[in-house]
Every structure is written in structure tokens, then in C-alpha cells.
PQR file of N, CA, C, O and H, with PARSE charges and radii, in Angstrom:
ATOM      1  N   MET A   1       0.807  -0.657   0.186 -0.4000 1.5000
ATOM      2  CA  MET A   1       0.272  -0.108   0.158 -0.0000 2.0000
ATOM      3  C   MET A   1       0.870   1.628  -0.381  0.5500 1.7000
ATOM      4  O   MET A   1       1.771   2.090   0.319 -0.5500 1.4000
ATOM      5  N   LYS A   2       0.548   2.193  -1.142 -0.4000 1.5000
ATOM      6  CA  LYS A   2       0.952   3.495  -0.633 -0.0000 2.0000
ATOM      7  C   LYS A   2       0.284   4.581   0.025  0.5500 1.7000
ATOM      8  O   LYS A   2      -0.904   4.900   0.075 -0.5500 1.4000
ATOM      9  H   LYS A   2      -0.185   1.819  -1.710  0.4000 1.0000
ATOM     10  N   ARG A   3       1.469   5.139   0.585 -0.4000 1.5000
ATOM     11  CA  ARG A   3       0.813   6.206   1.470 -0.0000 2.0000
ATOM     12  C   ARG A   3       1.462   7.643   0.804  0.5500 1.7000
ATOM     13  O   ARG A   3       2.639   7.540   0.458 -0.5500 1.4000
ATOM     14  H   ARG A   3       2.434   4.880   0.545  0.4000 1.0000
ATOM     15  N   LEU A   4       1.033   8.518   0.664 -0.4000 1.5000
ATOM     16  CA  LEU A   4       1.181  10.229   0.374 -0.0000 2.0000
ATOM     17  C   LEU A   4       0.965  10.844   1.204  0.5500 1.7000
ATOM     18  O   LEU A   4       0.012  10.827   1.984 -0.5500 1.4000
ATOM     19  H   LEU A   4       0.077   8.601   0.945  0.4000 1.0000
ATOM     20  N   GLN A   5       2.195  11.737   1.118 -0.4000 1.5000
ATOM     21  CA  GLN A   5       2.656  12.281   2.488 -0.0000 2.0000
ATOM     22  C   GLN A   5       3.045  13.807   1.180  0.5500 1.7000
ATOM     23  O   GLN A   5       3.780  13.853   0.194 -0.5500 1.4000
ATOM     24  H   GLN A   5       2.969  11.752   0.485  0.4000 1.0000
ATOM     25  N   ALA A   6       1.840  15.175   2.043 -0.4000 1.5000
ATOM     26  CA  ALA A   6       2.388  16.124   1.629 -0.0000 2.0000
ATOM     27  C   ALA A   6       2.781  17.166   2.387  0.5500 1.7000
ATOM     28  O   ALA A   6       2.289  17.045   3.509 -0.5500 1.4000
ATOM     29  H   ALA A   6       1.243  15.138   2.844  0.4000 1.0000
ATOM     30  N   PHE A   7       3.744  18.574   2.241 -0.4000 1.5000
ATOM     31  CA  PHE A   7       4.030  19.340   3.027 -0.0000 2.0000
ATOM     32  C   PHE A   7       3.360  20.484   2.926  0.5500 1.7000
ATOM     33  O   PHE A   7       2.771  20.444   1.846 -0.5500 1.4000
ATOM     34  H   PHE A   7       4.143  18.672   1.329  0.4000 1.0000
ATOM     35  N   LYS A   8       3.142  21.465   3.467 -0.4000 1.5000
ATOM     36  CA  LYS A   8       2.764  22.868   3.144 -0.0000 2.0000
ATOM     37  C   LYS A   8       3.260  23.937   4.309  0.5500 1.7000
ATOM     38  O   LYS A   8       3.251  23.926   5.540 -0.5500 1.4000
ATOM     39  H   LYS A   8       3.621  21.498   4.344  0.4000 1.0000
ATOM     40  N   PHE A   9       3.728  24.928   3.219 -0.4000 1.5000
ATOM     41  CA  PHE A   9       4.986  26.230   3.667 -0.0000 2.0000
ATOM     42  C   PHE A   9       4.573  27.286   3.391  0.5500 1.7000
ATOM     43  O   PHE A   9       4.344  27.530   2.207 -0.5500 1.4000
ATOM     44  H   PHE A   9       3.736  24.937   2.219  0.4000 1.0000
ATOM     45  N   GLN A  10       4.385  28.071   4.196 -0.4000 1.5000
ATOM     46  CA  GLN A  10       4.292  29.403   3.490 -0.0000 2.0000
ATOM     47  C   GLN A  10       5.332  30.416   3.614  0.5500 1.7000
ATOM     48  O   GLN A  10       6.052  30.719   4.565 -0.5500 1.4000
ATOM     49  H   GLN A  10       4.571  27.873   5.158  0.4000 1.0000
ATOM     50  N   LEU A  11       5.231  30.900   2.339 -0.4000 1.5000
ATOM     51  CA  LEU A  11       6.154  32.185   1.868 -0.0000 2.0000
ATOM     52  C   LEU A  11       6.393  33.377   2.895  0.5500 1.7000
ATOM     53  O   LEU A  11       5.420  33.667   3.592 -0.5500 1.4000
ATOM     54  H   LEU A  11       4.646  30.653   1.567  0.4000 1.0000
ATOM     55  N   ARG A  12       7.167  33.857   3.015 -0.4000 1.5000
ATOM     56  CA  ARG A  12       7.102  35.222   3.605 -0.0000 2.0000
ATOM     57  C   ARG A  12       8.406  35.757   2.969  0.5500 1.7000
ATOM     58  O   ARG A  12       9.547  35.687   3.426 -0.5500 1.4000
ATOM     59  H   ARG A  12       7.957  33.621   2.449  0.4000 1.0000
ATOM     60  N   PRO A  13       7.873  36.445   1.527 -0.5600 1.5000
ATOM     61  CA  PRO A  13       8.975  36.959   0.887  0.2800 2.0000
ATOM     62  C   PRO A  13       9.092  38.561   1.643  0.5500 1.7000
ATOM     63  O   PRO A  13       8.279  39.193   2.318 -0.5500 1.4000
ATOM     64  N   ASN A  14      10.583  38.894   1.157 -0.4000 1.5000
ATOM     65  CA  ASN A  14      10.348  40.366   1.445 -0.0000 2.0000
ATOM     66  C   ASN A  14      10.246  40.997   0.115  0.5500 1.7000
ATOM     67  O   ASN A  14      10.243  40.295  -0.897 -0.5500 1.4000
ATOM     68  H   ASN A  14      11.244  38.380   0.609  0.4000 1.0000
ATOM     69  N   GLY A  15      10.143  42.581   0.049 -0.4000 1.5000
ATOM     70  CA  GLY A  15      10.067  43.789  -0.994 -0.0000 2.0000
ATOM     71  C   GLY A  15       9.992  42.832  -2.367  0.5500 1.7000
ATOM     72  O   GLY A  15       9.071  42.423  -3.074 -0.5500 1.4000
ATOM     73  H   GLY A  15      10.146  43.150   0.871  0.4000 1.0000
ATOM     74  N   GLN A  16      11.831  42.656  -2.368 -0.4000 1.5000
ATOM     75  CA  GLN A  16      12.876  42.407  -3.829 -0.0000 2.0000
ATOM     76  C   GLN A  16      11.836  41.274  -4.365  0.5500 1.7000
ATOM     77  O   GLN A  16      11.224  41.402  -5.425 -0.5500 1.4000
ATOM     78  H   GLN A  16      12.579  42.989  -1.793  0.4000 1.0000
ATOM     79  N   GLN A  17      11.682  39.880  -3.292 -0.4000 1.5000
ATOM     80  CA  GLN A  17      12.067  38.738  -4.003 -0.0000 2.0000
ATOM     81  C   GLN A  17      10.384  38.674  -4.359  0.5500 1.7000
ATOM     82  O   GLN A  17       9.938  37.905  -5.211 -0.5500 1.4000
ATOM     83  H   GLN A  17      12.180  39.776  -2.431  0.4000 1.0000
ATOM     84  N   GLU A  18       9.569  39.569  -3.596 -0.4000 1.5000
ATOM     85  CA  GLU A  18       7.931  39.554  -3.949 -0.0000 2.0000
ATOM     86  C   GLU A  18       7.865  39.878  -5.213  0.5500 1.7000
ATOM     87  O   GLU A  18       7.189  39.200  -5.986 -0.5500 1.4000
ATOM     88  H   GLU A  18       9.931  40.194  -2.904  0.4000 1.0000
ATOM     89  N   ARG A  19       8.702  41.195  -5.708 -0.4000 1.5000
ATOM     90  CA  ARG A  19       8.606  41.745  -6.909 -0.0000 2.0000
ATOM     91  C   ARG A  19       9.131  40.957  -8.065  0.5500 1.7000
ATOM     92  O   ARG A  19       8.722  40.891  -9.224 -0.5500 1.4000
ATOM     93  H   ARG A  19       9.252  41.746  -5.080  0.4000 1.0000
ATOM     94  N   GLU A  20      10.575  40.119  -7.206 -0.4000 1.5000
ATOM     95  CA  GLU A  20      10.886  38.789  -8.617 -0.0000 2.0000
ATOM     96  C   GLU A  20      10.071  37.785  -8.499  0.5500 1.7000
ATOM     97  O   GLU A  20      10.068  37.309  -9.634 -0.5500 1.4000
ATOM     98  H   GLU A  20      10.907  40.172  -6.264  0.4000 1.0000
ATOM     99  N   MET A  21       9.407  37.184  -7.882 -0.4000 1.5000
ATOM    100  CA  MET A  21       8.329  36.405  -8.131 -0.0000 2.0000
ATOM    101  C   MET A  21       7.644  36.747  -9.121  0.5500 1.7000
ATOM    102  O   MET A  21       7.598  36.074 -10.151 -0.5500 1.4000
ATOM    103  H   MET A  21       9.410  37.571  -6.960  0.4000 1.0000
ATOM    104  N   ARG A  22       6.796  38.228  -8.887 -0.4000 1.5000
ATOM    105  CA  ARG A  22       5.552  38.550  -9.649 -0.0000 2.0000
ATOM    106  C   ARG A  22       6.543  39.072 -11.378  0.5500 1.7000
ATOM    107  O   ARG A  22       6.144  39.171 -12.538 -0.5500 1.4000
ATOM    108  H   ARG A  22       6.834  38.774  -8.050  0.4000 1.0000
ATOM    109  N   ARG A  23       7.331  39.196 -11.007 -0.4000 1.5000
ATOM    110  CA  ARG A  23       8.027  39.082 -12.339 -0.0000 2.0000
ATOM    111  C   ARG A  23       8.379  37.730 -13.157  0.5500 1.7000
ATOM    112  O   ARG A  23       8.174  37.514 -14.351 -0.5500 1.4000
ATOM    113  H   ARG A  23       7.655  39.116 -10.064  0.4000 1.0000
ATOM    114  N   PHE A  24       8.801  37.116 -12.460 -0.4000 1.5000
ATOM    115  CA  PHE A  24       8.953  35.406 -13.191 -0.0000 2.0000
ATOM    116  C   PHE A  24       7.416  35.166 -13.466  0.5500 1.7000
ATOM    117  O   PHE A  24       7.005  34.629 -14.495 -0.5500 1.4000
ATOM    118  H   PHE A  24       8.967  37.291 -11.490  0.4000 1.0000
ATOM    119  N   ALA A  25       6.629  35.608 -12.465 -0.4000 1.5000
ATOM    120  CA  ALA A  25       5.022  34.333 -13.067 -0.0000 2.0000
ATOM    121  C   ALA A  25       4.769  35.410 -14.043  0.5500 1.7000
ATOM    122  O   ALA A  25       4.489  34.874 -15.115 -0.5500 1.4000
ATOM    123  H   ALA A  25       6.962  36.043 -11.629  0.4000 1.0000
ATOM    124  N   GLY A  26       4.742  36.985 -14.160 -0.4000 1.5000
ATOM    125  CA  GLY A  26       4.310  37.643 -15.485 -0.0000 2.0000
ATOM    126  C   GLY A  26       5.009  36.829 -16.816  0.5500 1.7000
ATOM    127  O   GLY A  26       4.379  36.430 -17.795 -0.5500 1.4000
ATOM    128  H   GLY A  26       4.969  37.420 -13.289  0.4000 1.0000
ATOM    129  N   ALA A  27       6.107  36.725 -16.649 -0.4000 1.5000
ATOM    130  CA  ALA A  27       7.035  36.008 -17.863 -0.0000 2.0000
ATOM    131  C   ALA A  27       6.349  34.639 -18.063  0.5500 1.7000
ATOM    132  O   ALA A  27       5.847  34.400 -19.162 -0.5500 1.4000
ATOM    133  H   ALA A  27       6.620  37.050 -15.854  0.4000 1.0000
ATOM    134  N   CYS A  28       6.299  33.775 -17.128 -0.4000 1.5000
ATOM    135  CA  CYS A  28       5.637  32.777 -17.739 -0.0000 2.0000
ATOM    136  C   CYS A  28       4.080  32.623 -17.963  0.5500 1.7000
ATOM    137  O   CYS A  28       3.729  31.493 -18.303 -0.5500 1.4000
ATOM    138  H   CYS A  28       6.707  33.969 -16.236  0.4000 1.0000
ATOM    139  N   ARG A  29       3.342  33.335 -17.861 -0.4000 1.5000
ATOM    140  CA  ARG A  29       2.075  33.728 -18.416 -0.0000 2.0000
ATOM    141  C   ARG A  29       2.134  34.480 -19.903  0.5500 1.7000
ATOM    142  O   ARG A  29       1.402  34.367 -20.886 -0.5500 1.4000
ATOM    143  H   ARG A  29       3.627  34.252 -17.585  0.4000 1.0000
ATOM    144  N   PHE A  30       3.310  35.292 -19.649 -0.4000 1.5000
ATOM    145  CA  PHE A  30       3.656  35.676 -21.495 -0.0000 2.0000
ATOM    146  C   PHE A  30       3.677  34.560 -22.164  0.5500 1.7000
ATOM    147  O   PHE A  30       2.871  34.281 -23.051 -0.5500 1.4000
ATOM    148  H   PHE A  30       3.904  35.384 -18.849  0.4000 1.0000
ATOM    149  N   VAL A  31       4.575  33.868 -21.795 -0.4000 1.5000
ATOM    150  CA  VAL A  31       5.147  32.780 -22.378 -0.0000 2.0000
ATOM    151  C   VAL A  31       4.022  31.502 -22.548  0.5500 1.7000
ATOM    152  O   VAL A  31       4.001  30.932 -23.639 -0.5500 1.4000
ATOM    153  H   VAL A  31       5.230  34.095 -21.074  0.4000 1.0000
ATOM    154  N   PHE A  32       3.208  31.111 -21.612 -0.4000 1.5000
ATOM    155  CA  PHE A  32       2.260  30.242 -21.784 -0.0000 2.0000
ATOM    156  C   PHE A  32       1.175  30.827 -23.136  0.5500 1.7000
ATOM    157  O   PHE A  32       0.796  30.016 -23.981 -0.5500 1.4000
ATOM    158  H   PHE A  32       3.225  31.574 -20.726  0.4000 1.0000
ATOM    159  N   ASN A  33       0.640  32.696 -23.220 -0.4000 1.5000
ATOM    160  CA  ASN A  33      -0.158  32.973 -24.239 -0.0000 2.0000
ATOM    161  C   ASN A  33       0.038  33.189 -25.405  0.5500 1.7000
ATOM    162  O   ASN A  33      -0.763  33.408 -26.314 -0.5500 1.4000
ATOM    163  H   ASN A  33       0.948  33.354 -22.533  0.4000 1.0000
ATOM    164  N   ARG A  34       1.674  33.100 -25.394 -0.4000 1.5000
ATOM    165  CA  ARG A  34       2.018  32.848 -27.192 -0.0000 2.0000
ATOM    166  C   ARG A  34       2.266  31.924 -27.427  0.5500 1.7000
ATOM    167  O   ARG A  34       2.680  31.787 -28.578 -0.5500 1.4000
ATOM    168  H   ARG A  34       2.325  32.922 -24.656  0.4000 1.0000
ATOM    169  N   ALA A  35       2.202  30.725 -26.587 -0.4000 1.5000
ATOM    170  CA  ALA A  35       2.309  29.413 -26.978 -0.0000 2.0000
ATOM    171  C   ALA A  35       0.947  28.941 -27.514  0.5500 1.7000
ATOM    172  O   ALA A  35       0.705  28.402 -28.594 -0.5500 1.4000
ATOM    173  H   ALA A  35       1.866  30.836 -25.651  0.4000 1.0000
ATOM    174  N   LEU A  36       0.044  29.293 -26.429 -0.4000 1.5000
ATOM    175  CA  LEU A  36      -1.213  28.939 -27.044 -0.0000 2.0000
ATOM    176  C   LEU A  36      -1.658  29.711 -28.085  0.5500 1.7000
ATOM    177  O   LEU A  36      -2.501  29.151 -28.787 -0.5500 1.4000
ATOM    178  H   LEU A  36       0.240  29.731 -25.552  0.4000 1.0000
ATOM    179  N   ALA A  37      -1.271  31.113 -28.482 -0.4000 1.5000
ATOM    180  CA  ALA A  37      -2.044  31.885 -29.754 -0.0000 2.0000
ATOM    181  C   ALA A  37      -1.207  30.919 -30.616  0.5500 1.7000
ATOM    182  O   ALA A  37      -1.678  30.217 -31.511 -0.5500 1.4000
ATOM    183  H   ALA A  37      -0.586  31.567 -27.913  0.4000 1.0000
ATOM    184  N   ARG A  38       0.180  30.966 -30.219 -0.4000 1.5000
ATOM    185  CA  ARG A  38       0.266  29.950 -31.747 -0.0000 2.0000
ATOM    186  C   ARG A  38       0.034  28.979 -32.402  0.5500 1.7000
ATOM    187  O   ARG A  38       0.063  28.753 -33.611 -0.5500 1.4000
ATOM    188  H   ARG A  38       0.563  31.536 -29.493  0.4000 1.0000
ATOM    189  N   GLN A  39      -0.327  28.100 -31.082 -0.4000 1.5000
ATOM    190  CA  GLN A  39      -1.078  26.530 -31.527 -0.0000 2.0000
ATOM    191  C   GLN A  39      -2.527  27.170 -31.804  0.5500 1.7000
ATOM    192  O   GLN A  39      -3.202  26.250 -32.265 -0.5500 1.4000
ATOM    193  H   GLN A  39      -0.350  28.284 -30.099  0.4000 1.0000
ATOM    194  N   ASN A  40      -3.322  28.368 -31.725 -0.4000 1.5000
ATOM    195  CA  ASN A  40      -4.347  28.321 -31.905 -0.0000 2.0000
ATOM    196  C   ASN A  40      -3.939  28.449 -33.305  0.5500 1.7000
ATOM    197  O   ASN A  40      -4.297  27.522 -34.031 -0.5500 1.4000
ATOM    198  H   ASN A  40      -2.773  29.115 -31.350  0.4000 1.0000
ATOM    199  N   GLU A  41      -3.132  29.588 -33.948 -0.4000 1.5000
ATOM    200  CA  GLU A  41      -3.308  29.693 -35.541 -0.0000 2.0000
ATOM    201  C   GLU A  41      -2.577  28.583 -36.095  0.5500 1.7000
ATOM    202  O   GLU A  41      -2.472  28.554 -37.321 -0.5500 1.4000
ATOM    203  H   GLU A  41      -2.842  30.341 -33.358  0.4000 1.0000
ATOM    204  N   ASN A  42      -2.045  27.651 -35.405 -0.4000 1.5000
ATOM    205  CA  ASN A  42      -1.713  26.181 -36.048 -0.0000 2.0000
ATOM    206  C   ASN A  42      -2.572  25.602 -36.603  0.5500 1.7000
ATOM    207  O   ASN A  42      -2.582  25.240 -37.779 -0.5500 1.4000
ATOM    208  H   ASN A  42      -2.130  27.674 -34.409  0.4000 1.0000
ATOM    209  N   HIS A  43      -3.589  25.425 -35.587 -0.4000 1.5000
ATOM    210  CA  HIS A  43      -5.002  25.123 -35.378 -0.0000 2.0000
ATOM    211  C   HIS A  43      -5.948  25.462 -36.481  0.5500 1.7000
ATOM    212  O   HIS A  43      -6.808  24.789 -37.048 -0.5500 1.4000
ATOM    213  H   HIS A  43      -3.581  25.719 -34.632  0.4000 1.0000
ATOM    214  N   GLY A  44      -5.606  26.510 -36.603 -0.4000 1.5000
ATOM    215  CA  GLY A  44      -7.051  26.920 -37.516 -0.0000 2.0000
ATOM    216  C   GLY A  44      -6.390  27.278 -38.767  0.5500 1.7000
ATOM    217  O   GLY A  44      -7.239  27.908 -39.398 -0.5500 1.4000
ATOM    218  H   GLY A  44      -4.907  27.057 -36.142  0.4000 1.0000
ATOM    219  N   SER A  45      -5.242  27.200 -39.505 -0.4000 1.5000
ATOM    220  CA  SER A  45      -4.488  27.395 -40.394 -0.0000 2.0000
ATOM    221  C   SER A  45      -4.898  26.052 -41.557  0.5500 1.7000
ATOM    222  O   SER A  45      -4.692  26.136 -42.768 -0.5500 1.4000
ATOM    223  H   SER A  45      -4.552  26.688 -38.993  0.4000 1.0000
ATOM    224  N   ARG A  46      -5.759  24.356 -40.580 -0.4000 1.5000
ATOM    225  CA  ARG A  46      -5.291  22.979 -41.139 -0.0000 2.0000
ATOM    226  C   ARG A  46      -6.777  23.279 -41.323  0.5500 1.7000
ATOM    227  O   ARG A  46      -7.264  22.177 -41.573 -0.5500 1.4000
ATOM    228  H   ARG A  46      -5.926  24.288 -39.596  0.4000 1.0000
ATOM    229  N   GLU A  47      -7.806  24.232 -41.332 -0.4000 1.5000
ATOM    230  CA  GLU A  47      -9.170  23.958 -41.625 -0.0000 2.0000
ATOM    231  C   GLU A  47      -9.476  24.470 -42.781  0.5500 1.7000
ATOM    232  O   GLU A  47     -10.616  24.348 -43.228 -0.5500 1.4000
ATOM    233  H   GLU A  47      -7.411  25.127 -41.129  0.4000 1.0000
TER
END
């Protein structure tokens, strides 16, 4: 029998760390949206 275990940690970033995390999240969102747009373009061109 497998036993699953999880841990939960609370982050308490300082101002600089929070800005960097928000910047990183924004970059990830940008890349995801660009990839999604490209995929939609490719899908639309097949029809």
C-alpha cells in the first residue's frame, strides 16, 4: 500500500523577492499565452 504525504509551507518574501516572483510569474504567463496563440493559429490554418 502506498502512502501519500504532503507538506505545506508559507512563504514570507521580502519586497525584493516578491517583486521578482511577480516578474517571473508575468514572464511565465507571457510565454504560455504566446504558445497558446501559436497553437491556435496552427490549428486554424489546418481547416
